[in-house]
Phi, psi and omega in degrees: 000150177229083183238154177295338174234111186253154178289151001272156176238130174272110187298152171292143189238178181238153174249151184285147176216154184282339182211162181287125180291150185214033183262019177091156176079020182247150165246130182250140178222151170294152174266142187251127182272084183209211179247122180296137182212139172251125183261129177247119176240126175227094184068232180281345183274130178229129178232143177247126177246142184271176178300325179269019172069025177256152182289141178242357192305315186294339184277343184228063184296334182289347180272343190295308180296315176300324178292321175300321182286335188258332185263153173300164185298329178223110184198159173230123187234132177264140180186204186222135172268130182224163169247120182258131177233177177295338179271355183116198178291143181229101182288331178299315178295321179297319182297331179287346183284337180273090188220141184287338185280123181298321181297321179290320178302314182294320182293314182289336176298333177270317185285319181227069184296147181265165174232161178239128178249114182272140175223002176202149179243115186264335179206147178214120184062238179262007187260128170275113185269356185301325179286348183277155181293154181304320182303320179288318180297321180296317179298318178293323178299313181295327180281331189267329187261126176270100185246160178095136181083343175240173177282030176238125185229161170250130182297142173298151177213148180213155173261359182264123181295324180297320177295319179298320178295323177296316177300318182304317181280320193274329188267358180298326180295343177270002178098003177273134192254019177159201181226141174247137180247134183227135177292127183291341181268359190271142173283167178275115184250104185303133172072358182261150179268076182264349178263169179239129180244130177244122184241160178294140179231124178220171177234155177212150175263123187233152174282136174272112185251355181181180179213158166241130179290148175295155183299337178275355177074008187254003181185188181278124174277319177204151173259134179269131189251148179223153173225147179271141172273185184295340179267000180089006179280133180271120180252142172287125186241355179152193182225158168245132184207204182063048178268148173282172188300318181295318180293322179302314181290321179295319179296321180297321177293324182290325182266358182309315180298339183275354182280328185293124177069013186293330185280347188295313183231031184287133183293344180263002178249107188301312183290336181279345181222067187297335182263358184265155178291150181255139176239194175295131183240162179302142184267190182249171177303145181222178179295341180276343182258005176065026178075012180296152178286114181250024175296148186223164180240129181289150171235145176300124186284070187243353183237157187235140174234151170264131180233153175260133180225163184246332190203139174261138171241098186069241182248031178214167176283130183291323182238171175300139179265168179246129178292125178262307181189163170283149179238077180294345181275354182257136174278134181305324181294342180274356181273095185237170177296339185300336182283344186283139176275114182261123181293149178292130180302143176226141179284140182298334180293337174295326181296321182268006172080025179180000000 
């Protein structure tokens, strides 16, 4: 390729904030629960680069022709690859698309086709647009990309904080997990967290069903969380982690009594409970975890913690949760899915205004 911005590109990122900024000079966009991708088009050649600067092209063959049809002959576009369903965005289906087998890649390209949502233009023709302000890049993006009617879209954007707050509340049911705010005067700064992301924050009381030791072996790396369904089956729903060194050691001491005999009748160990019903259990390392060791140790599911979470993906927490406190006043059996606030479904076409 011969472009003014060549691969790989480390995308500009966002930092978390508790509320949507509103002092003027901002562009607000919905946040997309997908895989970050930078698209490079030079004539007939189209390449997709990931957030970690690795190629994604082979995993999404169904996007190549639509991108050729929608993008200028020579351009670099930043955006997000998503899988859209009638229920909204589905990250679980998207995660299955990153697979080494060519036959599976081709089959899933038909069964669960992906879409691309563009939100920034980094290069056009011979021009490197990264030094230009966002307001100018956005205007060029809207003029250059033919979106709609194909699986190529341009993300909605607004300068109004009230509209952004409405999107924050209304679009969660479509699978969007918040709002990102970007300074309209700001240049594109590769790899830097210059944007602000505001995500939904809620709490839930969960059963502690296991742990993963920290890599240094001196404390708890993460607590494995569970919730009961209407039939009383305990499902693994996510983890709480990101503890400092002192907290890791303290947590290990606190859960020590729960380690003894935990594997004998644990609901997440199939062989240990042959007569018990099975629910969602902790998984194994995958291509999304970078081969990290995800082996875990069961704990007797007798204690409850309150955790803060931002987004549900089906019947589990989409991201890592934050430990708020222990709940000695809660019975583990009372920790059910019923306590979770489920957003009202919204059709994705509402997001794009039609």
